[in-house]
NUDOKE-36992 format. One record per residue (C-alpha): residue number from 0; x, y, z. Coordinates in steps of 0.25 Angstrom, whole numbers. Layout:
# NUDOKE-36992
> i:c1:c2:c3
> NUM:X:Y:Z
...
END
This chain:
# NUDOKE-36992
> i:c1:c2:c3
> 0:1091:2:729
> 1:1078:-6:729
> 2:1067:-2:719
> 3:1054:-8:722
> 4:1040:-3:717
> 5:1035:-2:731
> 6:1045:9:734
> 7:1037:19:727
> 8:1032:30:735
> 9:1023:40:727
> 10:1020:52:735
> 11:1012:65:735
> 12:1014:77:743
> 13:1001:79:750
> 14:995:87:762
> 15:983:83:770
> 16:970:88:766
> 17:969:96:779
> 18:983:102:777
> 19:987:97:791
> 20:1001:94:785
> 21:1003:106:777
> 22:1012:114:787
> 23:1020:125:782
> 24:1020:120:768
> 25:1006:127:766
> 26:1012:140:770
> 27:1025:139:761
> 28:1017:134:749
> 29:1003:140:747
> 30:1001:129:736
> 31:1001:119:747
> 32:991:126:755
> 33:982:126:743
> 34:982:111:742
> 35:992:107:731
> 36:997:95:739
> 37:985:92:748
> 38:981:78:749
> 39:970:75:738
> 40:974:86:729
> 41:978:82:715
> 42:991:89:716
> 43:995:81:727
> 44:991:68:721
> 45:1000:58:714
> 46:1002:59:699
> 47:990:52:692
> 48:1001:45:683
> 49:1008:39:695
> 50:1005:24:696
> 51:1004:21:711
> 52:1007:6:714
> 53:999:0:725
> 54:1013:-3:732
> 55:1017:12:731
> 56:1017:19:744
> 57:1010:33:742
> 58:1016:44:751
> 59:1010:57:754
> 60:1020:67:759
> 61:1016:80:766
> 62:1029:88:762
> 63:1039:88:751
> 64:1047:76:755
> 65:1042:62:754
> 66:1048:59:768
> 67:1043:70:776
> 68:1030:67:784
> 69:1029:53:777
> 70:1032:39:780
> 71:1041:37:767
> 72:1054:35:775
> 73:1047:24:783
> 74:1041:17:770
> 75:1054:17:763
> 76:1063:12:775
> 77:1053:1:778
> 78:1055:-4:764
> 79:1070:-3:765
> 80:1070:8:754
> 81:1082:17:755
> 82:1082:24:742
> 83:1071:34:736
> 84:1069:39:722
> 85:1064:53:721
> 86:1055:58:710
> 87:1043:68:709
> 88:1039:82:710
> 89:1045:92:714
> 90:1060:89:712
> 91:1064:101:722
> 92:1053:99:732
> 93:1047:86:735
> 94:1057:77:728
> 95:1069:84:734
> 96:1064:84:748
> 97:1061:69:747
> 98:1075:67:742
> 99:1081:75:753
> 100:1072:68:764
> 101:1076:54:759
> 102:1091:57:759
> 103:1090:62:773
> 104:1083:50:777
> 105:1094:41:771
> 106:1087:37:758
> 107:1094:36:745
> 108:1088:46:735
> 109:1087:46:720
> 110:1081:58:715
> 111:1076:58:700
> 112:1080:71:694
> 113:1070:68:682
> 114:1060:61:691
> 115:1057:74:698
> 116:1051:87:693
> 117:1048:101:699
> 118:1043:115:695
> 119:1049:129:693
> 120:1049:137:706
> 121:1049:152:703
> 122:1061:155:694
> 123:1068:141:696
> 124:1065:131:686
> 125:1061:117:689
> 126:1074:112:682
> 127:1082:121:691
> 128:1075:116:703
> 129:1077:102:699
> 130:1091:103:696
> 131:1094:110:709
> 132:1086:99:717
> 133:1094:88:710
> 134:1107:94:712
> 135:1104:96:727
> 136:1099:82:729
> 137:1111:76:720
> 138:1121:83:729
> 139:1117:76:742
> 140:1103:70:743
> 141:1100:61:731
> 142:1105:54:719
> 143:1098:62:708
> 144:1095:53:695
> 145:1086:53:683
> 146:1075:44:682
> 147:1082:35:672
> 148:1095:35:681
> 149:1086:30:692
> 150:1080:19:684
> 151:1093:14:680
> 152:1098:14:694
> 153:1086:6:698
> 154:1087:-4:687
> 155:1102:-6:690
> 156:1098:-8:705
> 157:1087:-18:701
> 158:1096:-26:692
> 159:1106:-27:704
> 160:1096:-32:713
> 161:1090:-42:704
> 162:1104:-47:701
> 163:1107:-48:716
> 164:1094:-56:718
> 165:1097:-65:706
> 166:1111:-69:711
END
């Protein structure tokens, strides 16, 4: 696993201002038709607290997964990246979709259980949704870890690479 700063790909879920790429999403989710993820809207913007490095690649995704309708796979493969770490909002929608898309494209996937969050849907709590999503992903699609477990894994991998380079 190679961990380099330029591998970060912050992204936001956005639709074109003219709705030309809204598709059936606008029919299924009225809130989308109202503009919640329209390019330029505050709700589609990156979080103000996120520090975006000039080397970061900003990716705008027109659907729930980060691979569909984007050049993310090309960007990752051209850099020799074969592993992704999934964090973000919503655990059971965008994050899960991205993890599944990555797996079927033969990327290794780390899904951070406490690095994602979601919301209640009807009478199903956010905690229940998160638990079910992590169980499904753990079964066949991803290695599900906590943020601390991932940091330890990266630290071990980094020390191993440094040791190899020193010998």
